[in-house]
DSSP file (Angstrom, degrees, kcal/mol; ACC not computed):
  #  RESIDUE AA STRUCTURE BP1 BP2  ACC     N-H-->O    O-->H-N    N-H-->O    O-->H-N    TCO  KAPPA ALPHA  PHI   PSI    X-CA   Y-CA   Z-CA
    1    1 A M              0   0    0      0, 0.0     0, 0.0     0, 0.0     0, 0.0   0.000 360.0 360.0 360.0 132.5  123.1   95.0  102.8
    2    2 A L        -     0   0    0      1,-0.1    77,-0.1     0, 0.0     2,-0.0  -0.509 360.0-105.2 -81.3 149.1  119.7   96.6  103.4
    3    3 A P        -     0   0    0      0, 0.0     2,-0.2     0, 0.0    -1,-0.1  -0.276  34.1-100.6 -70.3 158.9  116.9   94.4  104.8
    4    4 A V        -     0   0    0     73,-0.2     2,-0.5    74,-0.1    73,-0.2  -0.570  32.7-128.5 -72.3 136.7  114.0   93.1  102.8
    5    5 A I  E     -A   76   0A   0     71,-2.9    71,-2.4    -2,-0.2     2,-0.4  -0.789  34.2-174.0 -90.2 132.3  110.8   95.1  103.2
    6    6 A Q  E     -A   75   0A   0     -2,-0.5    69,-0.2    69,-0.2     2,-0.1  -0.958  19.2-136.6-130.1 144.2  108.0   92.6  104.1
    7    7 A S        -     0   0    0     67,-3.1     3,-0.1    -2,-0.4    67,-0.0  -0.472  40.3 -88.6 -85.8 169.4  104.2   93.0  104.5
    8    8 A D        -     0   0    0      1,-0.2    66,-0.4    -2,-0.1    -1,-0.1  -0.302  60.9 -77.8 -65.4 164.7  102.4   91.3  107.3
    9    9 A A        -     0   0    0     64,-0.1     2,-0.5    -3,-0.1    64,-0.2  -0.378  47.7-147.2 -64.1 141.2  101.1   87.8  106.7
   10   10 A I  E     -B   72   0A   0     62,-3.6    62,-1.8    -3,-0.1     2,-0.4  -0.941   4.2-142.2-114.7 129.9   98.0   87.7  104.5
   11   11 A A  E     -B   71   0A   0     -2,-0.5     2,-0.4    60,-0.2    60,-0.2  -0.709  16.6-172.7 -90.4 135.8   95.3   85.1  105.0
   12   12 A L  E     -B   70   0A   0     58,-3.7    58,-2.7    -2,-0.4    56,-0.1  -0.984  16.2-137.8-132.1 121.8   93.6   83.7  101.9
   13   13 A A    >   -     0   0    0     -2,-0.4     3,-1.5    56,-0.2    53,-0.3  -0.285  41.0 -79.4 -67.2 164.6   90.7   81.4  102.2
   14   14 A A  T 3  S+     0   0    0      1,-0.3    53,-0.2    53,-0.1    -1,-0.1  -0.396 119.5  12.9 -58.3 136.1   90.3   78.3   99.9
   15   15 A R  T 3  S+     0   0    0     51,-3.4    -1,-0.3     1,-0.3     2,-0.3   0.672 101.8 128.4  70.3  15.8   89.0   79.4   96.4
   16   16 A S    <   -     0   0    0     -3,-1.5    50,-2.7    50,-0.2     2,-0.4  -0.691  49.3-136.3-103.4 161.3   89.7   83.1   97.2
   17   17 A I  E     -EF  65  92B   0     75,-2.2    75,-3.5    -2,-0.3     2,-0.4  -0.930  12.9-169.3-120.4 138.2   91.6   85.6   95.1
   18   18 A Y  E     -EF  64  91B   0     46,-2.6    46,-2.8    -2,-0.4     2,-0.4  -0.999  19.8-157.5-119.2 131.3   94.2   88.3   95.9
   19   19 A R  E     -EF  63  90B   0     71,-4.9    71,-4.2    -2,-0.4     2,-0.4  -0.871   9.7-171.0-118.6 136.3   94.9   90.6   93.0
   20   20 A I  E     -EF  62  89B   0     42,-3.2    42,-3.5    -2,-0.4     2,-0.4  -0.992   8.1-154.8-128.5 135.1   98.0   92.7   92.6
   21   21 A E  E    S-EF  61  88B   0     67,-2.9    67,-0.9    -2,-0.4    40,-0.2  -0.930  75.3  -7.5-110.2 130.1   98.4   95.4   89.8
   22   22 A D  S    S+     0   0    0     38,-2.3    -1,-0.2    -2,-0.4    37,-0.2   0.911  79.7 151.1  54.0  56.8  101.8   96.4   88.6
   23   23 A G    >   +     0   0    0     37,-0.5     3,-3.2    35,-0.4    33,-0.2   0.243   7.5 156.1 -99.4   7.5  103.8   94.3   91.1
   24   24 A A  T 3  S+     0   0    0      1,-0.3    33,-0.2    36,-0.1    58,-0.2  -0.032  71.9  27.0 -44.2 124.9  107.0   93.5   89.1
   25   25 A G  T 3  S+     0   0    0     31,-2.9    52,-0.3     1,-0.4    -1,-0.3   0.117  88.1 127.0 106.8 -25.6  109.6   92.8   91.7
   26   26 A L    <   -     0   0    0     -3,-3.2    30,-2.6    50,-0.1     2,-0.5  -0.464  49.2-147.3 -67.5 137.0  107.4   91.6   94.5
   27   27 A R  E     -DC  55  75A   0     48,-3.8    48,-2.2    28,-0.3     2,-0.5  -0.908   4.6-150.0-103.4 132.6  108.3   88.4   96.0
   28   28 A I  E     -DC  54  74A   0     26,-3.0    26,-1.9    -2,-0.5     2,-0.5  -0.872  10.7-168.2 -96.8 123.0  105.5   86.1   97.2
   29   29 A E  E     -DC  53  73A   0     44,-2.3    44,-1.5    -2,-0.5     2,-0.5  -0.939  14.8-141.7-117.7 112.0  106.4   83.9  100.0
   30   30 A C  E     + C   0  72A   0     22,-2.3    21,-2.6    -2,-0.5    22,-0.3  -0.588  19.7 179.3 -77.0 123.1  103.9   81.1  101.0
   31   31 A L  E     -     0   0A   0     40,-2.6     2,-0.3    -2,-0.5    41,-0.2   0.758  66.5 -10.6 -92.1 -33.2  103.8   80.7  104.8
   32   32 A S  E    S+ C   0  71A   0     39,-1.8    39,-1.2    18,-0.1    -1,-0.3  -0.981 109.3  19.4-162.7 159.4  101.2   77.9  104.9
   33   33 A G  S    S-     0   0    0     -2,-0.3    17,-0.7    37,-0.2     2,-0.4  -0.284  90.1 -65.7  71.8-152.2   98.7   76.1  102.7
   34   34 A A  E     -G   49   0B   0     34,-0.3    33,-1.9    35,-0.3    34,-1.1  -0.996  44.0-166.0-142.1 137.7   99.1   76.1   98.9
   35   35 A L  E     -GH  48  66B   0     13,-2.6    13,-2.4    -2,-0.4     2,-0.4  -0.856  13.6-149.5-119.8 154.2   98.7   79.0   96.3
   36   36 A W  E     -GH  47  65B   0     29,-2.3    29,-2.6    -2,-0.3     2,-0.5  -0.991  19.1-167.2-114.6 130.3   98.4   79.4   92.6
   37   37 A V  E     +GH  46  64B   0      9,-3.4     9,-1.7    -2,-0.4     2,-0.3  -0.972   9.6 173.6-125.8 134.9   99.9   82.5   91.0
   38   38 A T  E     - H   0  63B   0     25,-2.4    25,-2.4    -2,-0.5     2,-0.3  -0.954  10.8-160.4-127.5 153.9   99.3   83.8   87.4
   39   39 A Q  E >   - H   0  62B   0      3,-0.3     3,-1.5    -2,-0.3    23,-0.2  -0.905  36.5 -82.6-128.7 157.2  100.5   87.0   85.8
   40   40 A A  T 3  S+     0   0    0     21,-1.7     3,-0.1    -2,-0.3    22,-0.0  -0.291 113.2   5.1 -57.6 139.2   99.3   88.9   82.8
   41   41 A A  T 3  S+     0   0    0      1,-0.2     2,-0.4     2,-0.0    -1,-0.3   0.760 101.7 117.8  51.8  31.2  100.6   87.6   79.5
   42   42 A D    <   -     0   0    0     -3,-1.5    -3,-0.3     2,-0.1    -1,-0.2  -0.992  45.9-167.0-128.7 122.0  102.4   84.6   81.3
   43   43 A H        +     0   0    0     -2,-0.4    -1,-0.1    -3,-0.1    -2,-0.0   0.572  54.3 109.3 -88.2  -7.0  101.3   81.2   80.3
   44   44 A R        -     0   0    0      1,-0.1     2,-0.5    -5,-0.0    -5,-0.2  -0.253  62.8-138.6 -63.5 153.0  103.1   79.5   83.2
   45   45 A D        -     0   0    0     -7,-0.1     2,-0.6     2,-0.0    -7,-0.1  -0.980  20.8-165.0-109.0 110.5  101.2   77.9   86.2
   46   46 A I  E     -G   37   0B   0     -9,-1.7    -9,-3.4    -2,-0.5     2,-0.4  -0.859   7.0-176.0-101.1 119.9  103.0   78.8   89.4
   47   47 A T  E     -G   36   0B   0     -2,-0.6     2,-0.4   -11,-0.2   -11,-0.2  -0.951   4.1-166.5-115.7 140.1  102.1   76.8   92.5
   48   48 A L  E     -G   35   0B   0    -13,-2.4   -13,-2.6    -2,-0.4     2,-0.3  -0.950   5.6-177.0-125.5 141.1  103.6   77.6   95.9
   49   49 A E  E >   -G   34   0B   0     -2,-0.4     3,-2.3   -15,-0.2   -19,-0.3  -0.813  53.3 -45.2-127.4 171.6  103.5   75.5   99.0
   50   50 A R  T 3  S+     0   0    0    -17,-0.7   -19,-0.2     1,-0.3    -1,-0.1  -0.031 129.0  12.1 -40.0 127.2  104.8   76.3  102.5
   51   51 A G  T 3  S+     0   0    0    -21,-2.6     2,-0.3     1,-0.3    -1,-0.3   0.401 100.2 119.0  83.7   0.6  108.4   77.8  102.4
   52   52 A E    <   -     0   0    0     -3,-2.3   -22,-2.3   -22,-0.3     2,-0.3  -0.705  41.9-168.4 -93.5 146.5  108.3   78.4   98.6
   53   53 A T  E     -D   29   0A   0     -2,-0.3     2,-0.3   -24,-0.2   -24,-0.2  -0.901  10.4-173.5-129.2 160.6  108.7   81.8   97.0
   54   54 A F  E     -D   28   0A   0    -26,-1.9   -26,-3.0    -2,-0.3     2,-0.6  -0.921  16.9-139.4-156.9 134.0  108.2   83.3   93.6
   55   55 A E  E     -D   27   0A   0     -2,-0.3   -28,-0.3   -28,-0.3     2,-0.2  -0.815  22.9-122.2 -97.5 126.9  109.0   86.9   92.3
   56   56 A L        -     0   0    0    -30,-2.6   -31,-2.9    -2,-0.6     3,-0.1  -0.431  25.3-169.1 -59.9 127.3  106.6   88.6   90.0
   57   57 A D        +     0   0    0    -33,-0.2     2,-0.3    -2,-0.2    -1,-0.1   0.172  59.1  38.4-115.8  19.0  108.6   89.4   86.9
   58   58 A R  S    S-     0   0    0      2,-0.1   -35,-0.4   -16,-0.0   -18,-0.1  -0.980  74.0-115.5-161.1 151.2  106.2   91.8   84.9
   59   59 A D  S    S+     0   0    0     -2,-0.3     2,-0.2   -37,-0.2   -19,-0.1  -0.125  71.3  73.8 -72.7-179.7  103.8   94.5   85.6
   60   60 A G  S    S-     0   0    0    -21,-0.1   -38,-2.3     2,-0.1   -37,-0.5  -0.650  96.6 -26.3 103.2-163.0  100.1   94.2   84.8
   61   61 A V  E     -E   21   0B   0     -2,-0.2   -21,-1.7   -40,-0.2     2,-0.4  -0.689  56.0-175.4 -89.5 131.4   97.6   92.1   86.9
   62   62 A A  E     -EH  20  39B   0    -42,-3.5   -42,-3.2    -2,-0.4     2,-0.4  -0.995   9.6-155.0-124.3 139.9   98.8   89.1   88.9
   63   63 A V  E     -EH  19  38B   0    -25,-2.4   -25,-2.4    -2,-0.4     2,-0.5  -0.923   7.4-160.4-116.8 136.7   96.4   86.9   90.7
   64   64 A I  E     -EH  18  37B   0    -46,-2.8   -46,-2.6    -2,-0.4     2,-0.4  -0.988  17.1-168.1-112.4 124.3   97.1   84.8   93.8
   65   65 A Y  E     -EH  17  36B   0    -29,-2.6   -29,-2.3    -2,-0.5     2,-0.9  -0.942  20.2-127.9-118.9 130.1   94.5   82.0   94.2
   66   66 A G  E     - H   0  35B   0    -50,-2.7   -51,-3.4    -2,-0.4   -50,-0.2  -0.694  17.9-173.6 -80.9 109.2   94.1   79.9   97.4
   67   67 A L  S    S-     0   0    0    -33,-1.9    -1,-0.2    -2,-0.9   -32,-0.2   0.700  82.3 -11.9 -74.9 -17.3   94.1   76.3   96.4
   68   68 A E  S    S-     0   0    0    -34,-1.1   -34,-0.3   -55,-0.1    -1,-0.2  -0.912 112.9 -48.3-161.5 173.7   93.3   75.6  100.1
   69   69 A P  S    S+     0   0    0      0, 0.0     2,-0.3     0, 0.0   -35,-0.3  -0.246  76.5 167.6 -49.3 130.0   93.4   78.0  103.2
   70   70 A A  E     -B   12   0A   0    -58,-2.7   -58,-3.7   -37,-0.2     2,-0.3  -0.965  34.8-148.5-147.7 160.9   96.8   79.7  103.0
   71   71 A R  E     +BC  11  32A   0    -39,-1.2   -40,-2.6    -2,-0.3   -39,-1.8  -0.995  24.9 170.5-130.3 136.8   98.8   82.5  104.4
   72   72 A F  E     -BC  10  30A   0    -62,-1.8   -62,-3.6    -2,-0.3     2,-0.3  -0.849  20.6-141.4-136.5 170.1  101.5   84.4  102.4
   73   73 A R  E     - C   0  29A   0    -44,-1.5   -44,-2.3    -2,-0.3     2,-0.4  -0.950   9.9-141.8-129.6 153.8  103.7   87.4  102.6
   74   74 A L  E     + C   0  28A   0    -66,-0.4   -67,-3.1    -2,-0.3     2,-0.3  -0.963  26.7 177.3-113.8 136.2  104.7   90.0  100.0
   75   75 A A  E     -AC   6  27A   0    -48,-2.2   -48,-3.8    -2,-0.4     2,-0.3  -0.966  12.2-171.6-141.3 154.2  108.4   91.3  100.1
   76   76 A V  E     -A    5   0A   0    -71,-2.4   -71,-2.9    -2,-0.3   -50,-0.1  -0.995  29.9-112.1-143.1 151.3  110.5   93.6   98.1
   77   77 A E    >   -     0   0    0     -2,-0.3     3,-1.6   -52,-0.3   -73,-0.2  -0.608  32.9-123.1 -75.2 140.2  114.2   94.5   98.1
   78   78 A P  T 3  S+     0   0    0      0, 0.0    -1,-0.1     0, 0.0   -74,-0.1   0.825 108.3  60.0 -56.7 -33.8  114.7   98.1   99.3
   79   79 A Q  T 3  S+     0   0    0    -77,-0.1    -2,-0.0     2,-0.0     0, 0.0   0.645  79.7 113.0 -74.6  -7.6  116.5   99.1   96.0
   80   80 A Q  S <  S-     0   0    0     -3,-1.6   -55,-0.1     1,-0.1    -4,-0.0  -0.253  79.6-118.8 -56.6 151.5  113.5   98.2   94.0
   81   81 A A  S    S+     0   0    0      1,-0.1    -1,-0.1     2,-0.0   -56,-0.1   0.838  94.7  37.6 -65.3 -33.0  111.9  101.1   92.4
   82   82 A R  S    S-     0   0    0    -58,-0.2    -1,-0.1   -59,-0.0    -2,-0.1  -0.942  77.0-133.1-121.0 133.5  108.6  100.8   94.1
   83   83 A P    >>  -     0   0    0      0, 0.0     3,-1.2     0, 0.0     4,-0.8  -0.340  39.6 -97.4 -76.7 172.6  107.8   99.7   97.8
   84   84 A I  G >4 S+     0   0    0      1,-0.3     3,-1.3     2,-0.2   -58,-0.0   0.908 121.6  60.3 -59.3 -42.5  105.1   97.1   98.5
   85   85 A A  G 34 S+     0   0    0      1,-0.3    -1,-0.3     3,-0.1     4,-0.1   0.731  95.9  62.7 -62.6 -24.0  102.5   99.9   99.3
   86   86 A A  G <4 S+     0   0    0     -3,-1.2     2,-0.3     2,-0.1    -1,-0.3   0.783  87.0  80.7 -71.7 -26.3  102.8  101.3   95.8
   87   87 A A  S << S-     0   0    0     -3,-1.3     2,-0.5    -4,-0.8   -65,-0.2  -0.648  87.9-121.4 -75.2 134.7  101.5   98.2   94.1
   88   88 A T  E     -F   21   0B   0    -67,-0.9   -67,-2.9    -2,-0.3     2,-0.4  -0.687  33.0-174.5 -80.4 125.9   97.8   98.0   94.1
   89   89 A A  E     -F   20   0B   0     -2,-0.5     2,-0.4   -69,-0.2   -69,-0.3  -0.942   5.3-180.0-120.2 138.1   96.4   95.0   95.8
   90   90 A K  E     -F   19   0B   0    -71,-4.2   -71,-4.9    -2,-0.4     2,-0.5  -0.998  18.1-142.9-140.2 140.9   92.9   93.9   96.1
   91   91 A R  E     -F   18   0B   0     -2,-0.4     2,-0.3   -73,-0.3   -73,-0.2  -0.860  19.2-173.8-103.7 129.2   91.2   90.9   97.7
   92   92 A A  E      F   17   0B   0    -75,-3.5   -75,-2.2    -2,-0.5    -2,-0.0  -0.937 360.0 360.0-124.6 149.8   88.3   89.3   96.0
   93   93 A A              0   0    0     -2,-0.3    -1,-0.1   -77,-0.2   -75,-0.1   0.499 360.0 360.0 -96.5 360.0   86.1   86.6   97.3
């Protein structure tokens, strides 16, 4: 089995946003703090706390919002069509 490809830890301040475009298949792993995740055309509210993960299940814009200061990591299985670097990610204040 091939290893999971992971990004370095990403720090997100409280009330800050991290934006991902076309990230279907990316797994968000909350390392500390609390996050809120939403995806385009998805009415669910996803909240993550330390140790919890969520996999983006659609392309389009996804937003990760810091409910409090938090750290997270993005990961993808090697057999996925796109590596992490191919998904466009932007941080907004």
